[in-house]
C-alpha positions in Angstrom: 4.0 16.6 25.9 4.6 17.9 29.3 7.6 15.8 29.2 5.7 12.5 29.2 6.2 9.8 26.6 3.2 8.5 24.8 1.9 5.0 25.8 1.6 2.9 22.7 -0.4 -0.3 22.5 -0.6 -2.6 19.5 -4.1 -3.9 18.6 -3.7 -6.0 15.5 -1.7 -6.6 12.3 -3.0 -6.5 8.8 -1.8 -7.5 5.3 0.5 -5.1 3.6 2.6 -5.2 0.4 6.3 -5.9 0.4 7.4 -2.3 0.6 4.8 -1.3 3.2 1.6 0.7 3.0 1.7 3.8 0.9 0.2 7.1 2.3 -3.0 8.6 0.9 -5.1 5.5 0.5 -5.2 3.8 4.0 -8.0 5.0 6.2 -8.9 4.5 9.9 -12.4 5.5 11.3 -13.5 5.1 14.9 -17.0 5.1 16.2 -17.5 4.2 19.8 -15.7 0.8 20.2 -15.6 -0.1 16.6 -12.7 0.6 14.2 -13.2 0.6 10.5 -9.9 0.2 8.6 -8.8 0.1 5.0 -5.1 -0.5 4.1 -5.5 0.7 0.5 -6.1 -2.9 -0.8 -9.4 -4.4 -1.6 -10.1 -5.4 1.9 -11.9 -3.4 4.7 -11.7 -4.6 8.3 -13.9 -4.1 11.3 -12.2 -4.3 14.6 -13.8 -4.4 18.1 -11.6 -2.5 20.7 -13.6 -3.7 23.7 -13.3 -7.4 22.8 -10.0 -7.1 21.0 -11.5 -9.0 18.1 -11.3 -8.6 14.3 -15.0 -9.1 13.7 -15.2 -9.0 9.9 -13.4 -8.3 6.7 -15.1 -7.2 3.5 -13.6 -7.8 0.1 -14.3 -5.3 -2.6 -13.7 -5.8 -6.3 -10.8 -3.3 -6.4 -8.7 -1.1 -4.2 -10.6 0.9 -1.6 -9.5 4.6 -1.8 -11.8 6.2 0.9 -14.1 5.3 3.7 -17.0 7.2 5.3 -19.3 6.3 8.2 -22.8 7.6 8.5 -23.1 6.7 12.2 -26.8 7.4 12.9 -27.9 5.1 10.1 -25.1 2.5 10.6 -24.0 2.8 7.0 -20.4 2.4 5.8 -19.6 4.0 2.5 -16.5 2.9 0.5 -15.0 4.4 -2.7 -13.7 1.5 -4.8 -11.1 2.5 -7.4 -12.4 2.5 -11.0 -15.6 1.1 -9.8 -17.7 3.6 -7.9 -19.3 4.1 -4.5 -20.4 1.2 -2.4 -22.7 1.2 0.7 -22.7 -1.5 3.4 -25.2 -1.8 6.2 -23.4 -2.6 9.4 -26.5 -4.2 11.0 -26.9 -6.7 8.1 -27.5 -10.1 9.6 -25.1 -11.8 7.2 -22.1 -10.3 8.9 -20.2 -12.8 11.0 -18.6 -11.9 14.3 -16.7 -15.1 15.0 -12.9 -15.0 14.9 -10.4 -16.9 17.0 -8.0 -15.5 19.5 -5.1 -16.6 17.3 -6.4 -14.3 14.5 -6.7 -11.4 16.9 -3.1 -11.8 18.2 -1.4 -12.6 15.0 0.6 -9.8 13.2 1.9 -11.8 10.4 -0.6 -10.4 7.8 -2.9 -13.4 7.8 -6.4 -12.5 6.7 -9.2 -12.8 9.2 -12.0 -15.4 8.8 -14.5 -15.0 7.5 -13.9 -12.7 4.5 -17.2 -11.4 3.2 -17.3 -10.7 -0.5 -19.2 -7.4 -1.3 -22.2 -8.0 -3.4 -22.1 -6.1 -6.8 -25.6 -4.7 -5.8 -23.9 -2.8 -3.0 -22.5 -0.4 -5.6 -24.9 2.6 -5.3 -23.1 5.0 -7.6 -21.0 3.3 -10.4 -18.5 5.7 -11.9 -14.9 4.8 -12.9 -13.8 8.5 -12.7 -15.0 9.0 -9.1 -12.0 10.1 -6.9 -13.5 11.5 -3.7 -16.8 11.9 -1.8 -18.3 13.2 1.5 -21.6 12.9 3.2 -24.3 14.9 4.8 -27.5 13.6 6.2 -29.5 14.4 3.0 -26.8 15.1 0.5 -24.0 13.1 -1.2 -21.1 15.1 -2.6 -18.8 13.5 -5.1 -15.7 14.7 -7.0 -15.2 13.2 -10.5 -12.0 13.3 -12.6 -12.9 14.7 -16.0 -10.8 14.8 -19.1 -9.2 18.1 -18.1 -11.3 19.5 -15.2 -12.5 18.3 -11.8 -16.3 18.1 -11.5 -18.2 18.3 -8.2 -21.7 16.6 -8.2 -24.5 16.6 -5.6 -27.0 13.8 -5.1 -30.0 13.5 -2.9 -29.7 11.0 0.0 -32.7 8.7 0.6 -34.5 8.8 3.9 -33.6 6.3 6.7 -34.9 2.8 6.0 -35.1 3.3 2.2 -32.8 2.0 -0.5 -29.4 3.6 0.2 -29.0 4.4 -3.5 -28.9 8.2 -4.1 -31.6 9.9 -5.8 -31.3 12.3 -8.7 -28.5 14.7 -9.2 -29.4 18.0 -7.7 -26.3 20.1 -8.6 -23.1 20.1 -10.6 -20.1 22.5 -11.0 -16.7 22.3 -12.6 -13.6 23.2 -10.6 -10.2 24.2 -11.9 -8.5 22.6 -14.8 -5.5 20.2 -14.4 -3.1 18.1 -16.4 -4.4 14.5 -16.6 -1.9 11.8 -15.7 -0.7 9.5 -18.4 -2.7 6.3 -18.6 -4.1 3.6 -21.0 -6.4 5.2 -23.7 -9.9 4.7 -22.7 -9.1 4.0 -19.1 -8.5 6.9 -16.7 -5.3 6.7 -14.8 -5.4 6.8 -11.0 -4.2 10.1 -9.6 -1.0 9.9 -7.4 -2.7 12.1 -4.8 -6.4 12.0 -4.2 -8.5 15.1 -3.6 -9.7 15.9 0.0 -13.4 16.7 0.6 -15.1 17.8 3.9 -18.3 19.6 4.9 -18.3 22.7 7.1 -21.4 24.1 8.8 -22.0 27.4 10.6 -22.7 27.3 14.4 -26.3 28.2 13.8 -27.0 25.3 11.4 -29.6 22.8 12.4 -27.5 20.0 11.0 -26.4 17.8 13.9 -22.7 17.0 14.4 -23.2 13.3 13.7 -24.9 14.0 10.4 -21.8 15.9 9.0 -20.4 12.5 8.1 -17.5 10.5 9.3 -14.8 12.2 7.3 -14.1 14.9 9.9 -16.9 17.3 9.0 -17.0 20.1 11.5 -18.7 23.3 12.6 -17.1 26.7 12.5 -17.9 29.7 14.6 -20.1 32.3 12.9 -17.3 35.0 12.7 -14.8 32.8 10.9 -17.5 31.1 8.8 -18.7 34.5 7.5 -15.2 35.8 6.8 -14.3 32.8 4.8 -17.5 32.0 2.9 -19.3 35.3 2.7 -22.6 36.7 3.8 -24.6 34.5 1.4 -23.5 31.3 3.2 -24.1 32.9 6.6 -27.6 34.1 5.7 -28.5 30.8 4.1 -27.1 28.8 7.0 -25.8 26.6 4.3 -23.1 23.9 4.7 -20.0 24.5 2.6 -17.9 21.8 0.9 -14.1 22.4 1.2 -12.0 20.8 -1.5 -8.2 20.4 -1.5 -6.8 19.4 -4.9 -3.6 17.7 -5.8 -2.3 20.9 -7.4 -2.5 22.7 -4.1 -5.8 24.7 -4.5 -8.1 25.0 -1.5 -11.6 26.0 -2.8 -15.1 25.9 -1.5 -18.6 25.6 -2.8 -21.8 26.7 -1.0 -24.2 23.7 -1.1 -27.5 25.6 -1.2 -26.3 28.0 -3.8 -25.2 25.0 -5.9 -28.6 23.4 -5.6 -30.5 26.6 -6.5 -28.3 27.2 -9.5 -30.1 24.5 -11.4 -33.3 26.5 -11.3 -31.7 29.9 -11.7 -28.6 29.3 -13.9 -25.8 31.9 -13.7 -22.1 32.0 -13.9 -20.7 28.6 -12.8 -17.4 30.2 -11.8 -19.2 32.3 -9.2 -20.2 29.1 -7.3 -16.5 28.2 -6.7 -14.3 30.3 -4.5 -10.6 29.7 -4.2 -9.5 30.3 -0.6 -5.8 29.7 -1.0 -3.1 27.9 -3.0 -0.6 25.7 -1.1 1.4 25.0 -4.3 1.7 21.3 -3.3 -0.8 18.5 -3.0 -3.4 19.0 -0.2 -3.5 15.9 2.1 -5.6 17.1 5.0 -8.3 19.7 5.9 -9.5 20.1 9.5 -10.6 22.5 12.2 -9.9 23.0 15.9 -10.3 25.3 19.0 -7.3 27.5 19.6 -8.5 30.0 22.3 -7.3 28.8 25.7 -10.6 29.0 27.5 -12.5 27.7 24.5 -10.1 24.9 23.9 -10.3 23.8 27.6 -14.2 23.8 27.4 -14.0 21.9 24.1 -12.1 19.1 25.8 -14.9 18.7 28.3 -17.6 18.3 25.7 -19.3 15.0 25.4 -18.7 13.1 22.1 -22.3 13.8 21.0 -22.1 17.5 21.6 -21.3 19.9 18.8 -17.9 21.8 19.0 -17.6 25.1 17.4 -14.1 25.5 16.0 -12.4 28.8 15.6 -9.4 27.8 13.3 -9.3 26.1 9.9 -6.1 24.2 9.0 -4.9 22.6 5.7 -1.7 20.6 5.2 0.3 20.0 2.1 2.3 16.9 1.2 5.7 18.6 1.4 5.1 20.2 4.8 3.4 23.5 4.1 0.6 24.2 6.7 -2.1 26.9 6.4 -4.0 28.2 9.4 -6.9 30.7 9.2 -8.6 32.3 12.1 -10.8 35.3 12.8 -8.9 38.1 14.6 -9.0 41.8 15.3 -6.7 44.2 13.4 -5.2 47.4 14.8 -8.3 49.4 13.9 -10.6 47.0 15.7 -12.0 45.4 12.6 -12.7 41.7 12.4 -10.5 40.2 9.6 -9.3 36.7 8.7 -5.8 36.1 9.9 -4.0 33.7 7.6 -0.6 32.2 8.4 1.6 29.7 6.5 4.0 27.4 8.4 6.7 25.2 7.0 7.0 21.9 8.8 9.4 19.0 8.1 7.9 16.8 5.3 6.9 14.9 3.5 3.5 14.6 5.3 1.8 11.2 5.2 -1.4 12.0 7.2 -2.7 14.3 9.9 -5.5 14.7 12.5 -6.8 17.5 14.7 -7.0 16.9 18.4 -8.1 18.8 21.5 -6.3 21.8 23.0 -5.6 23.4 19.6 -3.1 20.7 18.6 -2.5 19.1 15.2 -0.9 15.7 14.9 1.0 15.0 11.7 3.1 12.1 10.5 6.2 12.0 8.4 8.2 8.8 7.4 10.5 9.3 10.4 8.2 10.5 13.2 4.8 11.4 14.5 4.8 15.0 15.6 2.4 17.5 17.2 2.1 21.2 16.9 0.2 23.6 19.2 -1.8 26.4 17.6 -3.3 27.6 20.9 -0.1 29.3 22.2 -0.2 33.0 21.6 -4.0 33.0 21.0 -6.0 36.1 22.0 -9.5 36.4 23.1 -11.9 37.3 20.3 -12.8 40.9 21.2 -11.7 44.4 20.5 -11.2 45.2 24.2 -7.7 43.7 24.3 -5.7 45.4 21.5 -2.6 45.1 23.5 -2.5 41.4 22.8 -1.7 42.1 19.2 -3.7 41.9 16.0 -3.2 38.2 15.4 -4.2 35.1 17.4 -1.9 32.5 15.7 1.6 31.8 16.9 4.3 33.3 14.6 6.0 30.0 14.2 5.5 26.3 15.1 7.9 23.9 16.7 6.9 20.2 16.2 7.2 18.0 19.2 8.2 14.4 18.5 6.1 11.5 19.8 8.8 8.9 18.7 6.4 6.9 16.5 7.5 6.5 12.9 5.8 5.6 9.6 2.1 6.3 10.5 0.1 6.3 7.2 -3.4 6.9 8.7 -4.4 8.7 11.9 -7.6 9.4 13.8 -8.0 11.4 17.0 -10.5 10.0 19.6 -12.3 12.2 22.1 -10.9 12.9 25.5 -10.4 9.8 27.6 -11.7 9.4 31.2 -8.2 9.5 32.6 -7.5 12.8 30.8 -5.4 13.3 27.7 -5.8 12.4 24.1 -6.1 9.0 22.4 -4.8 8.6 18.8 -5.7 5.6 16.6 -2.9 5.0 14.1 -2.1 2.6 11.3 1.6 2.1 10.5 3.2 1.4 7.2 3.8 -2.2 8.3 0.0 -2.7 8.7 -0.1 -2.5 12.5 -3.1 -0.9 14.2 -2.1 0.8 17.5 -3.4 3.3 20.0 -1.3 6.1 21.4 -2.4 7.7 24.7 -1.0 11.2 25.4 -1.2 13.0 28.7 -1.8 16.6 27.7 -3.4 17.8 31.0 -0.4 20.0 32.0 0.4 22.9 29.9 3.6 23.0 27.8 6.4 24.3 29.9 7.8 27.8 29.0 11.4 28.7 28.9 13.1 28.5 32.3 14.9 31.6 33.7 18.6 31.2 33.3 21.4 32.6 35.5 24.4 34.5 34.1 26.7 31.6 34.9 24.5 29.1 33.2 24.0 31.4 30.3 27.7 31.8 29.8 28.3 28.0 30.1 25.5 27.4 27.5 27.0 30.0 25.1 30.4 28.3 25.4 28.8 24.9 24.7 27.0 26.3 21.7 30.2 28.0 20.4 32.1 24.7 20.9 29.5 22.8 19.0 29.5 25.4 16.2 33.3 25.0 16.0 33.1 21.2 15.9 30.4 21.3 13.2 32.3 23.8 11.2 35.5 21.6 11.4 33.5 18.6 10.4 31.9 20.5 7.5 35.3 21.5 6.2 36.6 17.9 6.4 33.4 16.6 4.7 33.7 19.2 2.0 37.3 18.2 1.4 36.2 14.6 1.1 33.3 15.5 -1.3 35.8 17.5 -3.4 38.1 14.5 -3.6 35.3 12.2 -4.7 34.0 14.8 -7.2 37.5 15.0 -8.6 37.7 11.2 -8.7 34.4 11.0 -10.5 35.6 13.6 -13.0 38.8 11.7 -13.6 36.9 8.4 -14.0 34.6 10.1 -16.5 37.6 11.3 -18.5 39.2 7.8 -18.3 36.0 6.3 -19.7 35.9 8.8 -22.6 39.6 8.1 -23.4 39.1 4.4 -23.2 36.1 4.5 -25.5 37.9 6.8 -28.0 41.0 4.5 -28.1 39.0 1.2 -28.3 36.6 2.5 -31.0 39.3 4.0 -33.3 40.0 0.6 -35.0 42.5 0.8 -37.8 42.1 4.5 -38.3 44.1 7.3 -36.8 44.2 7.1 -33.0 43.2 10.1 -30.9 46.1 9.4 -28.6 49.2 8.0 -30.3 52.7 7.2 -29.3 55.4 7.1 -32.0 58.9 5.6 -31.6 62.2 6.5 -33.4 65.8 5.5 -32.8 69.1 7.4 -33.0 72.7 6.8 -31.9 74.2 8.9 -29.2 77.6 9.0 -27.6 77.7 8.8 -23.8 81.2 9.2 -22.4 83.2 6.6 -24.4 80.4 4.4 -25.7 77.8 4.7 -28.4 74.3 4.0 -27.1 71.2 3.4 -29.2 68.5 5.7 -27.9 64.7 5.3 -28.5 62.5 8.5 -28.4 58.8 7.9 -27.7 56.5 10.9 -28.5 53.1 10.7 -26.7 50.7 13.0 -28.6 47.1 13.8 -27.4 44.9 14.7 -30.5 41.7 14.0 -28.6 39.4 16.5 -26.8 40.1 14.9 -23.4 42.9 15.6 -20.9 45.2 13.1 -19.3 45.5 14.1 -15.7 45.8 12.3 -12.4 46.1 8.5 -12.5 47.6 8.2 -16.1 51.0 6.6 -16.6 52.9 5.9 -19.9 54.4 2.5 -19.6 57.2 1.6 -22.1 58.3 -2.0 -22.3 61.6 -2.9 -23.9 61.8 -6.6 -24.9 65.0 -8.0 -26.5 65.1 -10.9 -28.9 66.8 -13.2 -26.4 64.0 -12.6 -23.9 61.3 -13.1 -26.6 62.8 -16.4 -27.9 64.0 -18.0 -24.7 61.1 -18.0 -22.3 63.0 -20.0 -19.7 65.9 -17.5 -19.6 66.7 -15.4 -16.6 66.4 -12.2 -18.5 63.3 -10.1 -18.2 61.8 -7.2 -20.1 62.6 -3.7 -18.9 59.5 -1.5 -18.2 59.8 2.2 -17.8 56.9 4.1 -16.2 56.5 7.8 -16.8 53.6 9.7 -15.0 51.5 11.7 -17.4 50.7 15.0 -15.7 48.4 17.6 -17.3 48.6 16.4 -20.9 45.8 18.5 -22.5 44.3 18.4 -26.0 47.0 19.0 -28.6 49.9 18.6 -26.2 53.0 16.3 -26.6 55.3 14.5 -24.2 58.7 13.2 -25.4 60.6 10.5 -23.6 64.1 9.2 -24.4 65.5 6.0 -23.1 68.5 3.7 -23.9 68.1 0.4 -25.7 71.7 -0.8 -25.5 74.3 -2.1 -25.6 73.7 -4.0 -22.4 75.9 -5.1 -19.6 77.4 -7.7 -21.7 78.5 -5.1 -24.3 76.1 -6.5 -27.0 72.8 -5.4 -28.5 70.3 -8.2 -29.0 68.3 -7.3 -32.1 65.5 -7.1 -32.9 64.3 -5.0 -29.9 60.5 -4.5 -29.4 59.4 -1.3 -27.8 55.7 -1.4 -26.6 53.9 1.7 -25.4 50.8 1.4 -23.2 48.7 3.9 -21.2 47.9 2.8 -17.7 45.1 4.3 -15.6 45.5 3.5 -11.9 42.1 2.9 -10.3 43.8 2.3 -6.9 45.3 5.8 -7.0 42.2 7.7 -8.1 39.3 5.8 -6.6 41.2 4.4 -3.6 42.5 7.9 -2.7 39.0 9.3 -2.8 37.3 6.4 -0.8 40.1 5.9 1.6 41.9 9.3 2.0 45.4 9.2 3.5 44.8 12.3 5.6 45.2 10.9 9.1 44.1 14.2 10.7 40.6 13.7 9.6 38.7 12.3 12.6 35.2 12.6 11.1 35.6 10.3 8.0 35.1 6.6 8.5 37.6 4.2 7.1 36.5 2.8 3.8 36.0 -1.0 3.9 38.5 -2.9 1.7 35.7 -4.5 -0.3 34.6 -1.2 -1.6 38.0 -0.5 -3.3 38.4 -1.7 -6.9 39.7 -5.2 -7.2 41.8 -4.4 -10.3 44.9 -2.2 -10.1 44.0 -0.3 -13.2 43.2 -0.2 -16.9 45.8 -0.8 -19.7 45.2 0.8 -23.1 47.9 -0.4 -25.7 49.1 2.5 -28.0 51.8 1.2 -30.2 54.3 -1.6 -30.8 57.6 -0.8 -32.6 60.3 -3.2 -33.6 63.9 -1.9 -33.8 66.0 -4.2 -36.2 69.4 -4.3 -37.8 68.5 -2.0 -40.7 67.4 0.8 -38.4 70.7 0.4 -36.3 73.2 0.4 -39.1 75.5 3.5 -39.2 77.2 4.8 -42.3 80.3 6.9 -41.4 81.4 7.0 -45.1 78.3 9.0 -46.2 79.2 12.1 -44.1 81.2 14.9 -45.9 84.9 14.9 -45.0 84.8 18.2 -43.1 81.7 17.0 -41.0 82.6 13.3 -40.8 82.0 12.1 -37.3 84.4 9.8 -35.5 84.1 6.2 -36.3 81.5 4.5 -34.2 82.8 2.7 -31.2 82.1 -0.9 -30.7 81.1 -2.5 -27.4 83.1 -1.7 -24.3 86.4 -3.5 -24.4 88.2 -5.3 -21.6 90.8 -2.9 -20.1 93.5 -5.6 -20.4 92.9 -6.0 -24.1 93.0 -2.3 -24.5 96.4 -2.2 -22.8 97.8 -4.9 -25.0 96.5 -3.2 -28.0 98.5 0.0 -27.1 101.6 -2.1 -26.5 101.4 -3.6 -30.1 104.3 -2.8 -32.4 103.6 -0.3 -35.2 102.7 -2.1 -38.4 101.7 -5.3 -36.9 98.3 -6.8 -37.4 95.8 -6.5 -34.6 95.0 -9.7 -32.7 91.6 -11.0 -31.7 88.8 -13.2 -33.0 87.1 -10.4 -35.0 90.3 -9.4 -36.8 91.3 -13.0 -37.5 87.8 -13.8 -38.8 87.9 -10.8 -41.0 91.3 -11.7 -42.4 91.1 -15.4 -43.0 87.4 -16.2 -43.4 85.5 -15.1 -46.5 82.5 -12.8 -45.7 79.1 -14.5 -45.1 76.5 -13.7 -47.8 72.7 -13.9 -47.8 70.4 -12.8 -50.5 66.7 -12.7 -51.4 65.2 -12.1 -54.8 62.0 -10.2 -55.4 60.0 -9.7 -58.6 60.7 -6.3 -60.1 56.9 -6.0 -61.0 56.0 -6.6 -57.3 58.5 -4.0 -56.1 57.3 -1.4 -58.7 53.7 -1.9 -57.5 54.6 -1.6 -53.9 56.9 1.5 -54.3 55.1 3.4 -57.0 53.6 6.0 -54.6 56.7 7.4 -52.9 59.5 6.6 -55.4 58.3 7.6 -58.8 61.1 8.5 -61.2 63.8 6.7 -59.1 65.6 3.7 -60.4 64.2 0.5 -59.0 67.4 -0.6 -57.2 67.8 2.8 -55.6 64.1 2.9 -54.6 64.4 -0.5 -53.0 67.5 0.4 -50.9 65.7 3.6 -49.8 62.6 1.6 -48.8 64.7 -0.8 -46.8 66.5 2.1 -44.9 63.3 4.2 -44.5 63.5 4.1 -40.7 67.3 4.7 -40.6 68.7 8.2 -39.8 70.8 8.1 -43.0 67.9 7.6 -45.5 68.0 11.2 -46.6 71.7 11.0 -47.7 70.9 7.7 -49.5 68.1 9.4 -51.4 70.2 12.4 -52.2 73.1 10.2 -53.7 70.8 7.7 -55.4 72.7 4.8 -54.1 72.0 1.1 -54.9 74.7 -0.3 -52.6 76.0 0.8 -49.3 78.5 -0.2 -46.6 77.6 0.3 -43.0 78.7 -0.6 -39.5 76.7 -2.9 -37.2 76.3 -2.1 -33.5 79.1 -4.5 -32.7 81.5 -2.8 -35.1 81.4 -5.3 -37.9 81.0 -4.1 -41.5 77.7 -4.9 -43.3 77.4 -4.4 -47.0 74.0 -4.0 -48.7 73.9 -4.5 -52.5 70.7 -4.2 -54.6 70.9 -5.1 -58.3 68.6 -6.3 -61.0 68.8 -9.9 -62.2 66.9 -12.1 -64.6 65.4 -15.5 -63.6 65.4 -17.7 -66.7 64.4 -21.1 -65.4 61.1 -20.4 -63.7 58.7 -19.2 -66.3 58.2 -20.9 -69.7 57.2 -17.6 -71.3 60.7 -16.1 -70.7 62.9 -14.7 -68.1 61.4 -12.9 -65.1 62.9 -9.6 -64.1 63.9 -9.5 -60.4 65.7 -7.5 -57.9 68.3 -9.3 -55.7 69.0 -7.9 -52.3 72.4 -9.1 -51.0 73.9 -8.8 -47.5 77.6 -9.3 -46.9 79.4 -9.3 -43.5 82.2 -11.0 -41.7 79.8 -11.5 -38.7 77.5 -14.4 -39.0 75.2 -12.9 -36.3 74.9 -9.6 -38.1 74.1 -11.5 -41.4 71.3 -13.3 -39.6 69.9 -10.1 -38.1 70.0 -8.1 -41.3 68.5 -11.0 -43.3 65.7 -11.3 -40.7 65.0 -7.6 -41.0 64.8 -7.8 -44.8 62.5 -10.8 -44.8 60.2 -9.1 -42.3 59.7 -6.2 -44.6 59.1 -8.4 -47.6 56.5 -10.4 -45.8 54.6 -7.2 -45.0 54.8 -6.0 -48.6 53.7 -9.3 -50.1 50.7 -9.5 -47.7 49.6 -6.0 -48.7 49.9 -6.7 -52.4 48.1 -10.0 -52.1 45.2 -8.2 -50.5 45.0 -5.9 -53.6 44.5 -9.0 -55.9 47.9 -9.2 -57.6 48.4 -12.4 -59.7 51.5 -14.4 -60.3 52.7 -15.5 -63.8 52.7 -19.1 -65.1 55.6 -21.1 -63.5 57.4 -24.4 -64.2 55.9 -26.5 -61.4 58.4 -29.4 -61.9 61.3 -27.0 -61.5 59.8 -25.5 -58.4 59.3 -29.0 -56.9 63.0 -29.9 -57.6 64.1 -26.7 -55.8 61.9 -27.5 -52.9 63.3 -31.0 -52.7 66.9 -29.7 -52.7 66.1 -27.4 -49.9 64.5 -30.2 -47.9 67.7 -32.2 -48.5 69.9 -29.3 -47.3 67.7 -28.9 -44.1 68.1 -32.6 -43.2 71.8 -32.3 -43.8 71.9 -29.3 -41.4 70.2 -31.3 -38.7 72.6 -34.2 -39.2 75.7 -32.0 -39.1 74.5 -30.2 -35.9 73.9 -33.6 -34.2 77.4 -34.7 -35.2 79.0 -31.6 -33.8 77.6 -32.5 -30.4 79.4 -35.9 -30.4 82.7 -35.3 -32.2 85.9 -34.2 -30.7 87.6 -30.8 -31.5 89.9 -32.2 -34.2 87.2 -33.9 -36.3 84.6 -31.2 -35.7 86.5 -28.6 -37.8 85.5 -30.4 -41.1 81.9 -30.8 -39.9 81.7 -27.1 -39.0 83.2 -26.1 -42.4 80.6 -28.3 -44.2 77.8 -26.8 -42.0 78.9 -23.2 -43.1 78.8 -24.3 -46.7 75.2 -25.7 -46.4 74.1 -22.4 -44.7 75.5 -20.4 -47.6 73.5 -22.5 -50.0 70.3 -22.0 -48.0 70.9 -18.2 -47.9 71.0 -18.2 -51.7 67.7 -19.7 -52.7 66.8 -20.1 -56.3 63.3 -18.9 -55.5 61.8 -15.5 -56.1 59.0 -13.5 -54.3 56.2 -12.9 -56.8 
């Protein structure tokens, strides 16, 4: 203060856990040149400031929670967790004082040598529930954690030179109730915050200052003492024990009243007075001089002299500070003035120093506040100074020292100022010398020009901060929106992946239809995306539709590639539908390669959603740092397959002859013809036959035929649900054309044969009839249904045959899963048929090899024989059972 920076000097380093020392348990005591230090572990160190030596280290059986020094008797008291109270004589001859210079200078946490184990006989008060204690010359005050209430106990202290074990219990009282922390049954759990105890004496008390104990026991002026604790305490000249509890209560007990209550029992609650409730754990209780003249005189007291304090302070863990002082009200009556201040927290430790100053530590800084500013003289002769003597607000001043977990204020040094002894969270013991001789400067008088300039600077700063807040708010909103979108994407993914074979919450169905665009018929696919879930598809979702032709699927080395259509999905809420129509063919070559596979997939773009939030594209934002590339997601996004639909020849057939005469549509157009061929066609004489490969093949070559036979019993079992009462041949044809747009007309006319037109314009004839297979079963003929396909186009025959076989395979697989059994068959006959087929397949391979080597003249016979073999293979004598 006074603008001077503190002078910090490191003394020694001590062991600390990996995360640093925790506040509440470490303790630093200073008496003359000796420093007694506990880090919250089982070790207690003794350090000599004059020699700069670590003189000894005592090892206790468990963690040390609290230290007290009874200086006149040279006794050190230590509270050991779950063990009790220990007492060590500092003049014991067994204590070694030899350590090396290397131990003194090292700050790597090495333990000093020697380490003296504490004898179990040093435990003077074994009690596992003991949580706090304080000392007077003749009285030991303890606080015990009961099952549901705190209990304060008083014990007689032995005379000097006697066994330090306390005598009999001379008083006991229960404090407020509390909720015990969870712990192991039968073993009390350690409280997160320990209670705080200290002794307060009136100025007329005959108890010397040194006999108030080493915990910061202090003497209050009679006026404040009487206002706080009442006339009984003042008349009895009795010390009072102040207790700060983890729940925030600040209460007091008059010691002499507690002692006499054993001989004259009364209401126990009358012995305990609650002074205030901080509503947060109390971590420090202290007192100081705040009046300017009294504070200046107090700084000049010798260490052995008694200082009468005029202000009581208490600090809470979260930064709430209570100050109580005697003051005159407007009517001239002496009243207690109580003020609460809110300081930056959390508080780790605190200490009262000279000049009305309180030092407190937070994780980020060590600060000091001054309670003497604004104080008034204690007397009714100055009413103009105001009714209160405490400042209306406190402004902490930083000392630029962080993470102090234990603090002790030493008396005024010879050079002037205050000396603080501190222990950091890293286990470093340090001294901090402060020059506090000069008063804190008041506000300087400002000129009009400087005031205007200062106002402009403040307004400019406010504008910059407001602009930055708006940009940051925009960034926060973007990231919140991205998090919401990611949550929705996770829910959608889980819903789709967990649906299994049941109905999907988000589905995509595909249907086909023929449309005429200009002068060409085009096969169109309509994909309907339906959201039946409770989630919404918003930003980042895209519907990907991939169209894969049979040539691309079979020839992996070909140059053709699948066509993928991407359609952004925008605001598709629950129950909404989105319809997309796209062409399937014919392609640029005028043909339609069947079958065509249409795959629908939902794609969620992580780059678009997460990358846009972490690395916004708004270049006008100067306050947001650019997001490093390694933070962005490595994957582009997430793919969720929805459906896979195959468009085959049976779906693409058209039946112009089924339409009524007055509504009959024009004949379907074939692939786009060459303009020269179209011109020659128009120049052909009337009545002449059309020229071209297709017409010649239709006129001179017999139609190609393929057939497949299926057991009538198998078909009836598969079609019994949707085709009851319909002849089997008609039901079979309806089943084959179930995905064709003309199926309703086929059902209405009960057709068993039909002639349609393929996408390339060739006629395709489907015939379904019942036959009997007489040679397979010894028990008699097997009733079967023959499905026959006729066409002048060999390619169309293959495509239609492939589509029928695919449907049959699905039907047989489903019926086999239901446990259908086949009748008895003639195995020898089946073997003969299989051998014949093997012979025909070998002949096909031979003929195909011969075609590659023969000339054009001799290859005609080979090709004709190859067609005959193909016809035999497409008319198998086998039946699907």
